[in-house]
N, C-alpha and C positions, 0 to 999 in steps of 0.2 A: 652253230649252237644259238646263233643271233636270230637265224631265220627260225629254229624250232620255238624259240622265247617269243618271237613275234605271233606264230601262229598260236600259242596259248593264248597271247592278249586276245588274239582277235576273237578267239574262242570265247573267252571270257565276256568281251563287250558283246558278242551277239545272243548272249543269254541274259544279261544284265549290266546296269551303269556301275561302273568302277570309279568312284571320285580319288580314291587314295592313287590309284594308277595315274590318273589324269594331273593331280597336283605333284606327284612325283617326277612324271615325264617333263613338266613346266620348269619344275625346279632344276633338272638337269640341264634344258636348255639353256636357262637363264644363268646359270653358274660355271657350265662345263662346255659350252657349245664351242668358245673361243679356243678350246685346248684339244679338240678332236677334229678328226678328219672331216671334211664336209660334208663326204657322202653319209656319215653317221648323223650330222646335224639334219640331213634332208629326210633320212628315216626317221629320227624323233619327231620331227615335225609333223610328217604324216601319221605318226602315232597319235600325236596330241591332237589333231583335227579328229581322229576317229572316238578319242576317249573325252572328248569336250562336251560337257552336258549340252542337250539339245533342247529339252522340254523345262517348263516352269518348274515343277515337280524336283526333278533334279537339280536343278538350281539352289532351289529352297534347302533340299537336304545338305548340299555342300555348304552353304553360306551360314544357315541358322544352326546346323549340328555340327560342323568340324570346330576343333578345340582350339586349334592354331592360329593366329591372326596371321603370323608371318606366312604360312603356306596359303592363306587367301589373297593375301598381299601380291604373293607371285601369280597366283591363279587370276587375279583382275587386273593385273598389269601390263603393258606392253614389254614385249622381250627385250627392248632396250632399255626400258628406265633404270634408272639407278637411285632411285628415292628411297632410301632406308630409314627415312625419320619415323620414329615411332607412331609419333600424331597424323602424320600422312597416313601410315599404314592403316592406323585405326580407323581414321575418317573413311578411308575408302570402303573398310569394308563394313562400317557400320552403314554408310549410304548406300550400297548396292543392297544390303539386308533390308533396309527399310522401302528401297523400291521394289522389293520382291514382294514386300507386304501388300503394297499397294495394287501391285499386280493382281495377287491372290485375292484380295478383298472383291474383287470384280469377276473371280473365278470359282464359284462354292464348290465346284466339284473337286478341284485341286485342295482346296482349304478343307473340305471334308475329309480328306485323306488324311492331311496333315495336322490338324488339330488335337488328335489325342496325343502327339509326340510332343506338340508345342506346349502344352501344359505339363509336362514331366522335366525332371530335372536334367535329362541330358540336354535340352534345348538351351545352348549356351547363350545365343544372340536373340532370344525371343522377344526381349524386350524390344528391340530396333524393329524387329518384324511386326510387334504389335502397334508401334507407332505409324507404321505403314497402314495397317489395317484401319487404323482410325481415319486415317487421310484418305485413304482410298473407298471407304465404306459410303454407298449410298445414305443407309439409314443406322445412324449409331446405336441407337436404342436396341435395334435387331440384332447388330453385330455383337454388342456387349451381351447379349442374352443368350447368344450362341457361345460366347466365350466362358461365360459362368458355367452354362451347361456342360460343356467340355472339362472344365476343372472339377466339377462336381461327380462326373463318371470316371475320377481317375481317382485310384488308391490313395489314401490321405498320405501314407508314407512317401509317395512319390510327387506330389504335386508342386509345382514350379510357379509361382504368381507374376514372374517379369513379364510375361506376355500381357496380362492385365494391366501390370503398373505401366508397360509403355503404350497401352492404349488410351488408359487415362490420361497421361501425360498430353499426348497429341489431341485426344478428344476435347480436353479443356480448353485449347487453343481455337477450337473449331466452335462449341457450343459450351460455354461455362454452366448455362442453366442444367443442359442435360447431364453433363458431368456431376454435379452437385446431386442430382435426382441419383444418379448410380453410387454414388457414396453414401446418401441417407438410407438407401435401400441394402446397402452393404453391412449396414450396423445391426440388421435384425435378419442377416442371411446366416442359416449357421454353416455354410461354407465358406463364406467371406470373412466372417465377422473374427475369426482367429488369425486373420492377415491383414485385419483393417488398417493399421498404422502403416504398412507399407505400401497400402495403395493412397491413402489420404497424403502420404508424405511428397508424393511425387509432383503436386502442385503447390505454389505458394499457400503458406497457411494464414489463410485470412480469418476472421472471427469465426465464422460458420465453422470453417475446417478445424479450428482450435477445439471449439465446443465438442466436435464429434469426438475428438481425440479425449477429452476428458469424459465424456459418456461412456467410450469404450473402458477406459480405465476403471471408471466407477461401477462397470459392470462386470469387470473381470473377462472381457471379452477374449483378449489376446495374451499371450505368455510374454514374461517380461523381456525376453531376449528380442523380441521383434520392435521394441521401442528404442532398440539401439540405433535404427534408420534416423531417429532424430540427432544424434550425433553427427550425421554425415553431412558433410559441407555447410551449408548456410540455412540447412532446414529450420532453425529455430529463430533467425535472425528476426522476423516480422512479428514474431509472438510478443504481446505485452509482458512486463516482467510480472505483474500478479498474475496473469493466467499461467506463467511459466511456472512460478513458484508453486502453483497447486497441481500442476501436472509433473513436476518432478519430486514432489512430496508422495502422489499416489504412485508415479513408479517406483519410488524407492520401498514402498509399503508390498509390492507384490513379490511373491516367492522368487528368491535370486534377482530381485531387482535393483539392490543398492547400488552396485556397480555400474550399471547401465544409466540410472540416475545420475551417479557422480561423473560418467562421461558426457551425459547429454549438457550438464552445467557447465563443466569445464570447456566444451567447445562453445559454448555460447559466450562464456568469458572471454575465450580466444578471440570470437569476432568482436566482442566491444573493444578489446584493447586495439585490434588490427585496425580497425576503423578510427584510432587515436581518440577513443571516447574514453570516460572511466564510469565503472559500473555503477549504477543507481542505487539508492538505498534499499530497497527493496531487493534488488538481485544480491548485495553483499548478505542482508539476512538470510536470504534464502542458503547462502554458501554457509553461513554459520551454522544454521540449523541442519543442514544437510552432513557436513562434516562430524558434528556431535552426534549425530545417529550412528556413527560407524562403530561398530563392534570390535574391530581391527581383530577380526578371526580369519577372514579372507586373507589369501597371499595372492599377489600379482603385481607385477612392475607397473602395468597401467593404471590399475587402482592408486598405488601408491604416487606415481606421476601424476595424476588427476588430482590426487587430495592435495598434493602440495601447490599445483596451481591454484587451487581454488583457496587454500589457506594464504598464500601469498598475495591474493586480492582481498579476501574477506575478513583476515586478521589483523590486518595492518591498521595502528593507530591507536590512541587512547581510548578511545571508545570501545575498542573491542578487546580490554584488559580482561575483563570478567569472563566473557567466552573462552579468552586464550586460556586463562587458568582451568576452567572446567575441562576444555580438550586437553591440556597436558596432564590432568589429573585422570583423566580416562585413559589417555594412551599408555601414561606410566602404570596405571593398575592393570592394564593387559600385560605389559612386560612382565611386573611382578608376580602375576598371576600363573604365566607361562602361556598365556592363550596367543600371545604375539611375541614377536621377536626384532629387536631393533634393527637388523641389517634387512628385514623384509619393509620398514617403513623409515628409510633414509630420506626421502624427499620431503616426507610432511615433517619431519624431525628438523630439517634444513631448513624448511620455511619457517618454522616457529621460532628458531634461531634468529633467523634474518628479520621476521616481522615483530617479534616479543621478546628481544632476548633477557632481557632483565627477568622476565616471567619462567622462560625456559630453563634459565640457571639455576633460578631457585626451585624449579621441579624436578629437573632431572640431574642436577650437579649437586645442588645443596649444600647444608652445611658440615653434614657428616657423611660418611659412607652409608651407603642403602644396607640394612641389615649387616652391618660389620664388613662387607665387602666393599670393592672398589665401585665408584659411580658406574651405572649400566652403560652409559655414552661411552665409556672407554673401549667398548669392544667393536664398535661400528667403524673407526678409521682403518680398522685392519682389513675391512672388506670393501667399503666405497668411500667416497669423499666424507671427512669428517664434519657433521653438522655445526661444529664449533668455529670451524673456518669461516663462518659467515659471520662471525662476530667479531667487531673492531677491537683490537687489543686494549684501547683505552676503556671499552664498555668492560671488559673482562676485568681489567684491573680495580677499577673504582668498584665494580661487583665484589670483587676479592677483598677489598679494603674495608669492606663492611663487617668482616667476621675473619680477620687474616690466619688465624690458627688453623683454622679449617678450610676456608676457601682457597687459599693459595696451593695447598696440596691435593685437594680436589681437582684443581684446573689443570696442576700439574699433570696428574694421571689422565685427564681427559682430552687437554689440546694435542694436535700435531707437533712433535717437538722438533722433528728433523724432516727434510725433503732429500727426495733421491735414494729412498731407503734401499731400493731392491734394483736399483738401475748400475751401470757401470761408472756412472757420473760420481765424483765425490760427493758424499752426504753433508748438508749444510743445515745447521740450527734456522728454524724459523724466526721471523722477527717477533711474533707473539710470544715466542719460549724464552728469547732474551729479555725482551720488556718484562714479561711476567717475573723472571728470575731476578732481574734489578731492582723490583719493588718488594719483592720477598722478604719478610721479616727473618726468615732461616734459608738463606740461599742453599747450604748443603742438604736439606731436608726436601726441597724442591728439585736440587739434581739428582739426588737418588730415585725419586718418581720417576725422572727422565730416564734413569738407567733401564728401568723396567722395558723400556722400548727397544732396547739394544740388541737384543736378541729376537729375530723375528719369529711369529707365530707360524707362517707358511713363506715359502720363499720358490723361486726356480734357478736354475743355475748352481753355482757353487756357492754354498754356505759359508765356507772358508773366505773366500773372498769378499763376501757381503760384512762378516765380522770384522774382517781385516781393515776395508775400508771406513768402518765407523770408528775405529779408533782415531781417526783425523778428526772427529768432533771433539777430542779430548784436549786437541793441542792449546786453543785459546785458555785453557784453564790450568796447564801446566806452569804458566808464569803468573798467575795471578797473585795479587797482593795478601789475600788470606791464605795463610799456611793450610789451613782447614780444607780449602778447595783445592790447594795443590797436593795434599796428601789423596783427596778423594779420585781425583785426575790420575795420580799414578797408579793407586791401587786399581781402578777400572780400566786403564790401559793396561796393565798386568793381566788382568780376568780377560778382557777382550782378546788378547795375546793368545793366551792360554785355550781359550774356548777355539780360536782360530787353527792352533795347531791340531789340537784334538779332531776338528773337523775336516781338516786336510788330510790326516792319517786315514779317517775313516773313508773319506772319499777315495783316497788311493787304494785302499785294500778293497773296495767296492769295484773299482775300474781294474784291479788285476783279477778278480773273480769273472769279469765278463770275457777278459783274455782269451 
């Protein structure tokens, strides 16, 4: 049977190169040869020699177009190597691919065969190959024209710009003047202009590069999604804040460009903080303008996360009060109109309560229930972290004391009253809940608001166990000096006990039905 299989393999190799077979044999040798008879290992090594790529064209096809770096690590390593570090794996594969690009730069026949595939989506390592082409080319301009022509002859839906991006990156190291000419021309090229931001971003953004990006935006040359490249790594680090402010405003104005603009600014702020610096006033103003442009209609964790990061930096301090009021009112209006929902914007809400707690309390909790119902912050804590957890208890109490009859009750409804509500650990009152209670003009009413949280909206495991565990919260009040509080605690303890019993009975009946 083995001999028959080898005969088939020999027949395949005689007809064509078989890269998958070569990699599979090397994998087997590397991982399994120690546990197999020595004669099998010898035969596998013979097969490996037979299957090994012997021509430049074959090597390029396996390195540039193979999707698994792990397979290429095996193909490129000595059989005795045990280095599985991902960085080492990646580095070896990319270095070999770049070397193959240099070889092809002086082999026009092989390059002519490969180019139609190198500028298509399937060429997963074409960037490294492009760097090799730039490093090995005798004439950068002629090689660049060759690549652009190949891209132009590729159906638009199949184009892959990575080969040209790699070429630009390496060409700029050789000849900055030539690279600048390539990029200047790309702005007017109907094939390259829709990809222009991806080409420009591979080199450090100097003044001219920033001007090119601004021109591309003003002319609407590229779709908004491609400006996402500006949010990668340290792409915007060298752009002056005045220029970045203009770029971000233009990106936000593109169709579907708002979230991209937010991501770009959030990354720039991250770079500023990572360097140990503070954002300058123009960057802060850019953030305030951008956040206030949000319609709060799009949904996405990344958008909310980035908006929260920007708000943390740009809406802190007394000078941000006016802008914070406007932002809170915009966000509240979106909630009330049901264009947005609180649980989709917990990060920006949390940031507002952290940076401008009094303003956020005024706008989102207020003196009276919204439209006769509970304050709408009330819903958030059942899904994610409660934004009010960011506000120190002393600030909450000072705010409530400005209008005690309404504000204490609204806060009691909005804060997180106890912790470990769904775990096996015994629940405990939060410090904020106890402090709020101690200052409340009517403790019984505040406790009644806390009671509304006893029955969970959603849960996992046994509801009966959860309800039973929450009875422990009432112990501290069973011996209170106020008879009214003791009566309340006894009534709630009895009610929770009854609900737990009913839940236990339902769970038992459900389990019996499944037996």
